C-alpha positions as CSV (number, residue, x, y, z in Angstrom):
1,M,0.3,-31.6,18.1
2,P,3.3,-32.3,15.9
3,L,5.9,-29.6,15.7
4,S,5.9,-29.8,11.9
5,L,2.5,-28.3,11.8
6,F,3.8,-25.1,13.5
7,E,6.9,-25.1,11.2
8,G,4.7,-25.3,8.1
9,A,2.4,-22.5,9.4
10,L,5.2,-20.2,10.4
11,G,7.2,-20.9,7.2
12,G,4.1,-20.2,5.1
13,I,3.4,-16.9,6.9
14,G,7.0,-15.8,6.5
15,L,7.1,-16.7,2.8
16,F,3.9,-14.8,2.0
17,L,5.0,-11.8,4.0
18,L,8.2,-11.7,2.0
19,G,6.2,-12.2,-1.2
20,M,3.9,-9.3,-0.2
21,R,6.9,-7.0,0.3
22,L,8.5,-8.0,-3.1
23,M,5.2,-7.8,-4.9
24,S,4.4,-4.3,-3.5
25,D,7.9,-3.0,-4.4
26,G,7.5,-4.6,-7.9
27,I,4.1,-3.0,-8.5
28,R,5.5,0.4,-7.3
29,T,8.4,0.2,-9.8
30,V,6.5,-1.3,-12.7
31,A,3.3,0.8,-12.4
32,N,3.8,3.6,-14.9
33,D,1.1,6.0,-16.1
34,R,-0.1,3.5,-18.7
35,V,-0.6,0.7,-16.0
36,R,-2.3,3.2,-13.7
37,G,-4.6,4.2,-16.6
38,V,-5.5,0.6,-17.2
39,F,-6.4,0.1,-13.5
40,A,-8.3,3.4,-13.5
41,A,-10.4,2.2,-16.4
42,F,-11.1,-1.2,-14.9
43,T,-12.1,0.4,-11.5
44,A,-13.8,3.6,-12.8
45,N,-16.9,3.2,-10.6
46,R,-18.4,0.9,-8.0
47,V,-19.7,-1.6,-10.5
48,Y,-16.4,-1.9,-12.4
49,S,-14.5,-2.3,-9.2
50,L,-16.8,-5.0,-7.9
51,L,-16.5,-6.9,-11.2
52,F,-12.7,-6.5,-11.1
53,G,-12.7,-8.1,-7.6
54,V,-14.9,-10.9,-8.8
55,V,-12.7,-11.8,-11.7
56,M,-9.5,-11.6,-9.6
57,S,-11.0,-13.8,-6.9
58,V,-12.2,-16.4,-9.4
59,A,-8.9,-16.4,-11.3
60,L,-6.9,-16.9,-8.2
61,N,-9.4,-19.4,-6.6
62,S,-8.6,-17.9,-3.2
63,A,-10.3,-15.0,-1.5
64,S,-7.2,-14.6,0.8
65,A,-4.8,-14.4,-2.2
66,A,-7.1,-11.9,-3.9
67,V,-7.3,-9.7,-0.8
68,M,-3.5,-9.8,-0.5
69,F,-3.1,-8.9,-4.1
70,T,-5.4,-6.0,-3.6
71,I,-3.3,-4.9,-0.6
72,G,-0.3,-5.1,-2.8
73,L,-1.9,-2.8,-5.4
74,I,-2.6,-0.3,-2.6
75,N,1.0,-0.4,-1.4
76,G,2.1,0.0,-5.0
77,G,0.1,3.2,-5.3
78,V,-2.2,1.9,-8.0
79,L,-5.5,1.9,-6.1
80,T,-7.3,4.5,-4.0
81,A,-9.2,3.6,-0.9
82,F,-12.5,3.9,-2.7
83,Q,-11.4,1.5,-5.5
84,A,-9.8,-0.9,-3.1
85,L,-12.9,-1.3,-0.8
86,N,-15.1,-2.0,-3.8
87,I,-12.6,-4.5,-5.1
88,L,-12.6,-6.2,-1.8
89,G,-16.4,-6.4,-1.9
90,G,-16.1,-8.1,-5.3
91,V,-13.5,-10.5,-3.9
92,L,-16.2,-11.8,-1.5
93,I,-18.6,-12.4,-4.4
94,G,-15.9,-14.1,-6.4
95,S,-15.1,-16.4,-3.5
96,A,-18.7,-17.5,-3.4
97,L,-18.7,-18.2,-7.2
98,T,-15.7,-20.6,-6.8
99,L,-18.0,-22.8,-4.7
100,H,-20.4,-23.3,-7.7
101,F,-17.8,-24.3,-10.3
102,T,-14.3,-25.7,-10.5
103,T,-11.4,-23.4,-11.1
104,I,-7.6,-23.8,-11.4
105,P,-5.9,-23.7,-8.0
106,Y,-3.3,-20.9,-7.5
107,S,-0.8,-23.4,-6.1
108,L,-0.1,-24.7,-9.7
109,V,1.4,-21.4,-10.8
110,A,3.4,-20.6,-7.7
111,T,6.7,-22.4,-8.5
112,P,6.6,-21.3,-12.2
113,L,6.2,-17.7,-11.2
114,V,9.1,-18.0,-8.7
115,F,11.3,-19.5,-11.4
116,I,10.4,-16.8,-14.0
117,G,10.8,-14.1,-11.4
118,V,14.3,-15.2,-10.4
119,I,15.4,-15.4,-14.1
120,L,14.1,-11.9,-14.8
121,K,15.4,-10.4,-11.6
122,F,19.0,-11.7,-11.8
123,F,19.6,-12.1,-15.6
124,A,17.5,-9.4,-17.3
125,R,19.6,-6.5,-18.6
126,R,16.8,-4.0,-18.9
127,R,15.7,-2.5,-15.6
128,R,12.0,-2.8,-16.5
129,Y,12.3,-6.5,-16.9
130,A,14.2,-6.8,-13.7
131,N,11.4,-4.9,-11.9
132,S,8.9,-7.2,-13.5
133,G,10.9,-10.1,-12.1
134,D,10.5,-8.6,-8.6
135,L,6.7,-8.5,-9.1
136,L,6.5,-12.1,-10.4
137,L,8.8,-13.4,-7.7
138,G,6.7,-11.7,-5.1
139,I,3.5,-13.2,-6.4
140,G,5.1,-16.6,-6.6
141,L,6.4,-16.5,-3.1
142,L,3.0,-15.3,-1.8
143,F,1.2,-18.2,-3.5
144,L,4.0,-20.6,-2.3
145,G,3.6,-19.4,1.3
146,L,-0.2,-19.8,1.2
147,S,0.3,-23.3,-0.2
148,L,2.7,-24.2,2.6
149,L,0.3,-22.8,5.2
150,E,-2.5,-24.8,3.8
151,G,-0.4,-27.9,3.5
152,S,0.4,-27.8,7.2
153,F,-3.4,-28.3,7.8
154,R,-3.7,-31.5,5.8
155,P,-5.3,-34.0,6.2
156,F,-8.4,-31.9,6.8
157,E,-10.8,-34.5,8.2
158,A,-8.4,-36.0,10.8
159,H,-6.2,-33.1,11.8
160,P,-4.5,-33.2,15.2
161,L,-5.9,-29.7,15.8
162,Y,-9.3,-31.3,16.5
163,T,-7.8,-33.6,19.1
164,V,-6.2,-30.6,20.9
165,I,-9.3,-28.4,21.1
166,G,-11.7,-31.3,21.6
167,D,-15.3,-30.1,21.6
168,M,-14.6,-26.7,23.1
169,F,-15.3,-24.8,19.9
170,F,-18.4,-26.9,19.0
171,K,-20.7,-25.9,21.9
172,H,-21.3,-22.2,21.3
173,S,-21.9,-20.2,18.2
174,L,-19.4,-17.5,18.9
175,L,-16.6,-20.0,19.5
176,S,-17.6,-21.9,16.4
177,F,-17.4,-18.5,14.5
178,L,-13.9,-18.1,15.8
179,F,-13.0,-21.7,14.8
180,G,-14.3,-21.0,11.3
181,G,-12.0,-18.0,11.1
182,I,-9.1,-20.2,12.1
183,I,-9.9,-22.7,9.4
184,S,-10.2,-19.9,6.8
185,C,-6.8,-18.6,7.8
186,L,-5.2,-22.1,7.4
187,V,-7.2,-23.3,4.4
188,Q,-6.9,-20.6,1.7
189,S,-9.5,-22.0,-0.7
190,V,-13.1,-21.2,0.3
191,H,-14.1,-24.4,-1.4
192,S,-11.8,-26.4,0.8
193,S,-12.8,-24.7,4.0
194,V,-16.5,-25.2,3.4
195,T,-15.8,-28.9,2.5
196,V,-13.9,-29.2,5.8
197,I,-16.7,-27.7,7.8
198,A,-19.3,-29.9,6.1
199,A,-17.3,-33.1,6.6
200,L,-16.6,-32.1,10.3
201,T,-20.2,-31.4,11.0
202,A,-21.3,-34.8,9.4
203,S,-18.6,-36.8,11.3
204,R,-19.2,-35.2,14.7
205,H,-23.0,-34.9,14.3
206,L,-22.9,-31.2,15.1
207,N,-25.9,-28.8,15.1
208,E,-26.5,-27.0,11.8
209,S,-26.3,-23.6,13.6
210,I,-22.8,-24.4,14.6
211,S,-21.8,-25.2,11.0
212,F,-23.4,-22.0,9.9
213,A,-21.4,-20.0,12.4
214,M,-18.2,-21.7,11.2
215,V,-18.9,-20.9,7.6
216,L,-19.7,-17.2,8.4
217,G,-16.5,-17.0,10.5
218,G,-14.6,-17.8,7.4
219,F,-15.2,-14.2,6.3
220,G,-13.3,-13.0,9.3
221,G,-10.4,-15.3,8.5
222,V,-10.1,-13.8,5.0
223,A,-10.1,-10.3,6.4
224,V,-7.5,-11.3,9.0
225,M,-5.2,-12.5,6.3
226,G,-5.6,-9.1,4.6
227,C,-4.6,-7.4,7.9
228,L,-1.6,-9.7,8.2
229,A,-0.5,-8.9,4.6
230,S,-0.7,-5.1,5.3
231,V,1.8,-5.3,8.2
232,T,4.7,-4.7,5.9
233,G,2.8,-2.1,3.8
234,R,1.8,1.5,4.0
235,F,-0.4,3.2,6.6
236,I,-3.4,3.5,4.2
237,S,-3.3,-0.2,3.4
238,R,-3.4,-1.1,7.1
239,R,-6.4,1.2,7.6
240,I,-8.2,-0.3,4.6
241,A,-7.5,-3.8,5.9
242,L,-8.8,-2.9,9.4
243,S,-11.9,-1.3,7.9
244,F,-12.6,-4.5,5.8
245,L,-12.1,-6.6,8.9
246,F,-14.5,-4.5,10.9
247,I,-17.2,-4.6,8.3
248,T,-16.9,-8.3,7.6
249,V,-16.8,-9.5,11.2
250,C,-19.7,-7.3,12.3
251,S,-21.8,-8.3,9.3
252,A,-21.0,-12.0,9.8
253,L,-21.8,-11.9,13.5
254,L,-25.2,-10.4,12.7
255,M,-25.8,-13.0,10.0
256,T,-24.8,-15.8,12.4
257,A,-27.7,-14.9,14.7
258,A,-30.1,-14.9,11.7
259,A,-28.5,-17.9,9.9
260,P,-31.2,-20.5,11.0
261,F,-34.0,-18.3,9.6
262,L,-31.9,-17.7,6.4
263,A,-31.4,-21.5,6.1
264,D,-35.2,-22.0,6.3
265,M,-35.8,-19.5,3.6
266,L,-33.2,-21.1,1.3
267,Q,-34.7,-24.6,1.8
268,H,-38.2,-23.3,0.7
269,S,-36.8,-21.5,-2.3
270,N,-36.0,-24.6,-4.3
271,L,-32.4,-23.6,-5.1
272,P,-30.4,-26.1,-7.1
273,A,-28.2,-28.4,-5.0
274,V,-24.4,-27.9,-5.1
275,R,-22.3,-31.1,-5.1
276,S,-18.8,-31.5,-3.7
277,G,-16.2,-34.2,-3.3
278,V,-17.0,-34.9,0.4
279,R,-18.6,-38.1,1.4
280,S,-22.3,-38.6,0.7
281,P,-23.7,-37.8,4.3
282,A,-22.4,-34.3,3.9
283,Y,-24.0,-33.6,0.5
284,P,-27.2,-31.9,1.7
285,L,-25.4,-29.9,4.3
286,Y,-22.6,-28.8,1.9
287,S,-25.2,-27.4,-0.5
288,Q,-26.9,-25.5,2.3
289,L,-23.6,-24.1,3.5
290,V,-22.7,-23.0,0.0
291,W,-25.9,-21.0,-0.4
292,I,-25.5,-19.5,3.1
293,Y,-22.0,-18.3,2.2
294,T,-23.2,-17.0,-1.2
295,V,-26.0,-14.9,0.2
296,A,-23.8,-13.6,3.0
297,S,-21.1,-12.6,0.5
298,L,-23.6,-10.7,-1.7
299,L,-25.0,-8.9,1.3
300,M,-21.5,-7.9,2.6
301,A,-20.4,-6.8,-0.9
302,V,-23.4,-4.5,-1.2
303,L,-22.7,-3.1,2.3
304,I,-19.1,-2.5,1.6
305,S,-19.9,-0.8,-1.7
306,V,-22.5,1.4,-0.2
307,F,-20.2,2.7,2.5
308,S,-17.0,2.7,0.5
309,G,-17.3,6.4,-0.3
310,Y,-17.8,7.4,3.3
311,I,-15.0,5.2,4.6
312,S,-12.5,6.4,2.0
313,R,-13.3,10.0,2.9
314,L,-12.9,9.2,6.6
315,L,-9.6,7.5,5.9
316,G,-8.4,10.6,4.0
317,V,-9.2,12.9,6.9
318,T,-7.5,10.5,9.4
319,I,-4.4,10.4,7.3
320,R,-4.2,14.2,6.9
321,D,-4.7,14.6,10.6
322,R,-1.7,12.3,11.2
323,G,0.4,14.3,8.8
324,N,0.8,11.4,6.5
325,I,-0.5,13.3,3.5
326,S,1.6,11.4,1.0
327,D,0.4,8.1,2.2
328,S,-3.2,8.5,1.2
329,Q,-2.5,8.0,-2.5
330,T,0.5,8.4,-4.9
331,Y,-1.2,10.4,-7.6
332,A,-3.1,13.7,-7.9
333,S,-6.3,14.0,-5.9
334,Y,-7.5,17.5,-6.7
335,I,-7.0,17.9,-10.5
336,D,-9.4,16.5,-13.1
337,T,-9.5,17.0,-16.9
338,R,-13.2,17.7,-16.6
339,I,-12.6,21.1,-14.9
340,L,-10.3,22.3,-17.7
341,N,-13.3,24.1,-19.2
342,T,-13.3,26.3,-16.1
343,P,-9.8,27.8,-16.1
344,I,-10.1,29.7,-12.8
345,L,-11.2,26.6,-10.9
346,A,-8.6,24.5,-12.7
347,I,-5.7,26.8,-11.7
348,E,-6.9,26.8,-8.1
349,Q,-7.1,23.0,-8.0
350,A,-3.6,22.8,-9.4
351,R,-2.4,25.1,-6.6
352,K,-4.0,22.8,-4.1
353,E,-2.1,19.9,-5.6
354,I,1.1,21.8,-5.5
355,T,0.5,22.5,-1.8
356,R,0.0,18.8,-1.3
357,M,3.3,18.2,-3.2
358,M,5.0,20.7,-0.9
359,S,3.7,18.8,2.2
360,V,5.1,15.5,0.8
361,T,8.4,17.2,0.2
362,S,8.4,18.6,3.7
363,F,7.8,15.2,5.3
364,M,10.5,13.8,3.1
365,Y,13.0,16.4,4.1
366,A,12.1,16.0,7.8
367,D,12.7,12.3,7.6
368,V,16.1,12.8,5.8
369,R,17.2,15.2,8.4
370,G,16.1,12.8,11.2
371,I,18.0,9.7,9.8
372,L,21.1,11.8,9.2
373,F,21.9,11.7,12.9
374,D,19.7,8.7,13.9
375,F,19.2,6.0,11.2
376,D,15.9,4.3,11.0
377,A,15.2,1.7,8.3
378,R,11.4,2.4,8.3
379,R,12.0,6.1,7.7
380,A,14.3,5.2,4.8
381,D,11.5,3.2,3.2
382,T,9.1,6.1,3.7
383,I,11.6,8.5,2.0
384,R,11.8,6.2,-1.1
385,Q,8.0,6.0,-1.2
386,H,7.7,9.8,-0.9
387,E,10.1,10.2,-3.9
388,Q,7.9,8.0,-6.0
389,V,4.9,10.1,-5.0
390,L,6.7,13.3,-6.0
391,D,7.7,11.8,-9.4
392,S,4.0,10.9,-10.1
393,L,2.7,14.3,-9.0
394,N,5.3,16.1,-11.0
395,H,4.2,14.3,-14.2
396,E,0.5,14.6,-13.6
397,I,0.4,18.3,-12.5
398,T,2.8,19.4,-15.3
399,A,0.6,17.6,-17.9
400,F,-2.5,19.2,-16.5
401,L,-1.0,22.7,-16.5
402,A,0.3,22.2,-20.0
403,T,-3.2,21.3,-21.2
404,L,-4.7,24.2,-19.3
405,A,-2.2,26.6,-21.0
406,R,-3.3,25.4,-24.4
407,S,-7.0,25.7,-23.6
408,S,-7.1,29.0,-21.6
409,N,-7.3,32.4,-23.1
410,S,-6.8,34.2,-19.8
411,T,-3.6,36.4,-19.7
412,E,-3.3,36.1,-15.9
413,I,-3.5,32.3,-16.0
414,S,-1.0,32.1,-18.8
415,Y,1.3,34.3,-16.7
416,D,1.0,32.0,-13.6
417,I,1.4,28.6,-15.3
418,P,5.2,28.9,-16.0
419,G,5.9,29.8,-12.4
420,L,3.8,26.9,-11.1
421,I,5.6,24.5,-13.4
422,Q,8.9,25.8,-12.2
423,T,7.8,25.3,-8.6
424,I,6.7,21.7,-9.3
425,T,10.1,20.9,-11.0
426,D,12.0,22.4,-8.1
427,L,10.0,20.4,-5.6
428,E,10.7,17.2,-7.5
429,H,14.4,18.0,-7.6
430,V,14.4,18.6,-3.8
431,G,13.0,15.1,-3.5
432,D,15.7,13.8,-5.8
433,H,18.4,15.3,-3.6
434,C,16.7,14.0,-0.5
435,E,16.9,10.5,-2.0
436,E,20.6,11.1,-2.9
437,I,21.3,12.1,0.7
438,L,19.6,8.9,1.9
439,N,21.8,6.8,-0.5
440,R,24.9,8.5,1.0
441,I,23.7,7.8,4.5
442,V,23.1,4.2,3.7
443,D,26.6,3.9,2.1
444,R,28.1,5.4,5.2
445,K,26.3,3.0,7.4
446,E,27.2,-0.1,5.3
447,A,30.8,1.0,5.1
448,G,31.0,1.7,8.8
449,I,32.3,5.2,8.2
450,I,32.3,7.5,11.3
451,F,32.7,11.3,10.9
452,S,34.7,13.3,13.4
453,D,32.9,15.3,16.1
454,A,34.0,18.5,14.5
455,A,32.7,17.4,11.1
456,M,29.3,16.3,12.6
457,H,29.0,19.6,14.4
458,D,29.6,21.6,11.2
459,L,27.2,19.4,9.3
460,K,24.5,19.9,12.0
461,D,24.8,23.7,12.0
462,F,24.7,23.7,8.2
463,V,21.6,21.5,8.1
464,D,19.9,23.9,10.6
465,L,20.5,26.8,8.2
466,I,19.1,24.8,5.3
467,T,16.0,23.9,7.4
468,T,15.4,27.6,8.0
469,V,15.3,28.5,4.3
470,F,13.3,25.3,3.6
471,T,10.7,26.6,6.1
472,L,10.5,29.9,4.3
473,A,10.0,28.2,1.0
474,E,7.2,26.0,2.5
475,D,5.4,29.1,3.8
476,C,5.6,30.6,0.4
477,V,4.0,27.7,-1.3
478,T,1.5,26.8,1.4
479,F,0.3,30.2,2.5
480,G,1.4,32.4,-0.4
481,Q,3.6,34.5,1.8
482,R,6.2,36.6,0.1
483,P,9.5,36.6,2.0
484,A,10.9,39.9,3.0
485,D,13.7,41.1,0.8
486,D,16.2,41.4,3.6
487,L,15.4,38.0,5.0
488,F,15.7,36.4,1.5
489,H,19.1,38.0,0.8
490,D,20.3,37.4,4.4
491,S,19.5,33.6,4.1
492,K,21.5,33.4,0.9
493,N,24.5,35.2,2.3
494,R,24.6,33.2,5.5
495,I,24.2,29.8,3.8
496,R,26.8,30.5,1.1
497,A,29.3,31.8,3.7
498,A,28.7,28.7,5.8
499,F,29.2,26.4,2.8
500,R,32.5,28.1,1.9
501,Q,33.7,27.8,5.5
502,M,32.7,24.1,5.6
503,K,34.6,23.4,2.5
504,Q,37.7,25.2,3.9
505,T,37.6,23.3,7.2
506,H,36.9,20.1,5.4
507,F,40.0,20.6,3.2
508,E,42.1,21.2,6.3
509,R,40.9,17.9,7.8
510,I,41.8,16.1,4.6
511,S,45.3,17.8,4.4
512,T,46.1,16.9,8.0
513,G,45.0,13.2,7.5
514,V,42.2,13.5,10.0
515,C,39.6,12.6,7.3
516,P,40.4,9.6,5.0
517,P,39.5,9.8,1.3
518,R,36.3,7.7,1.4
519,S,34.9,9.7,4.3
520,A,35.9,12.9,2.6
521,L,34.0,12.0,-0.5
522,L,30.8,11.0,1.4
523,Y,30.9,14.2,3.5
524,M,31.3,16.4,0.5
525,E,28.5,14.7,-1.4
526,L,26.2,15.2,1.7
527,T,27.0,18.9,2.0
528,T,26.6,19.5,-1.7
529,S,23.2,17.9,-1.8
530,F,22.0,20.0,1.1
531,M,23.4,23.1,-0.7
532,R,21.4,22.2,-3.8
533,I,18.3,21.9,-1.7
534,A,18.9,25.5,-0.4
535,E,19.3,26.7,-4.0
536,L,16.1,25.1,-5.1
537,C,14.3,26.7,-2.1
538,W,15.6,30.1,-3.3
539,N,14.2,29.4,-6.7
540,I,10.8,28.6,-5.2
541,M,10.8,31.8,-3.2
542,A,11.9,33.8,-6.3
543,V,8.9,32.5,-8.2
544,Q,6.6,33.6,-5.4
545,R,8.3,37.0,-5.3
546,R,7.8,37.5,-9.0
547,R,4.1,36.5,-8.7
548,S,3.6,39.0,-5.9
549,E,5.1,42.0,-7.8
């Protein structure tokens, strides 16, 4: 097999993985409340989500591209697991519709999107336009990578891959199912893959059951591309992609066994013939394969939609058990405007959301503390994602509590709301300072700055003190525990004394020339950010103390 085939395939995979990363980051930065509101309206229930997936798949003329775009929306925090699963079911229906009428191939818009994305990214003065450039560039690179991957498989009818494998995959239904998945991975258009299978069956005089297995194996190939696209994404996107793969493969394998009976039923149903550009001997078979694929996609979509609620709840439990609470979704999951008419329930749901926000902040602080002494790029990405989660939660919970304050006549609830809003604001500011610490750590790593052993020892001891007061604040928010007065004041005195001592020793190192100016500035910024986190934790505990009085 020519080496260029592998080069094209590997280059295509690399390009669309890069495009997925850029697209996910672009969605995450562009998706404000208005954008999220639009997607929430389009995916408000199962039917709307299915229709959204159908439209997206038909517009892109590629089930694989539509699945990858859905994964990107999950990574960007726009979709929940429930919405995403129903959209993926709609993508399968849309891919079947592309077999019945001609659509515009996505490859035509790949290079224009790359060009527009580069122009916006590097020449736009407004940040929002630059972020939109990231999004368009990511989509363009994704399409370009898929086009390159598909181009490595041309010509379809006389590909060297057939010479290498011989007739090995054409003697058993399971192997043919696997071969159909391989074709679907290489040929991104469902129309092209079904055409390839029809032409291959006609030229090699294969059994119809073998061709049915290859067509149904294409569903597995689409799901595999979704799993590949989720590699660079978040934990929840990988779990959704694996769930989609499991459902499609299991369903397709069951339908493979029943495909001959299904074909007989379709032949006796007088369905209209579907024409294609393949040579005439494959016309009847192509029409049969199209209807097999259409019926299978409808059945799978119904199956995914029926079980989407259960799977999304199962994924939520799994994520909470792993401690990745912030990764399940980037917006509020407990509050709803429909419960504002019941103020007691609304305030309790808001407290649950604040507890979740505290958990996100806790994981963010733990990651910052970890990379301070052992840098990890994946942790750095997680910290930035957590910061976006905190920003979103801060806005949503504050707006919810403000609406509740206007609609409630309860004196007790009106007394609690200002303290809750103050806690939310403090938690969001803790996230800001964690991100600031991360930026200083990255600056230090890029500049190759090394702190002295004495400075690192002082910093480690100071961070341990901050961690102690952070744990107290976390217990206050999570369990409603009021800290003892002596413990509260003792933590303040110890941390302030340690901070003054650190500044004094740091000034001595600067005066003696041990610490150069650039290192001194970074070190002072780090310690100041940690001190601000301690002060915010004291504010959180003070709110809890006032509430308990």
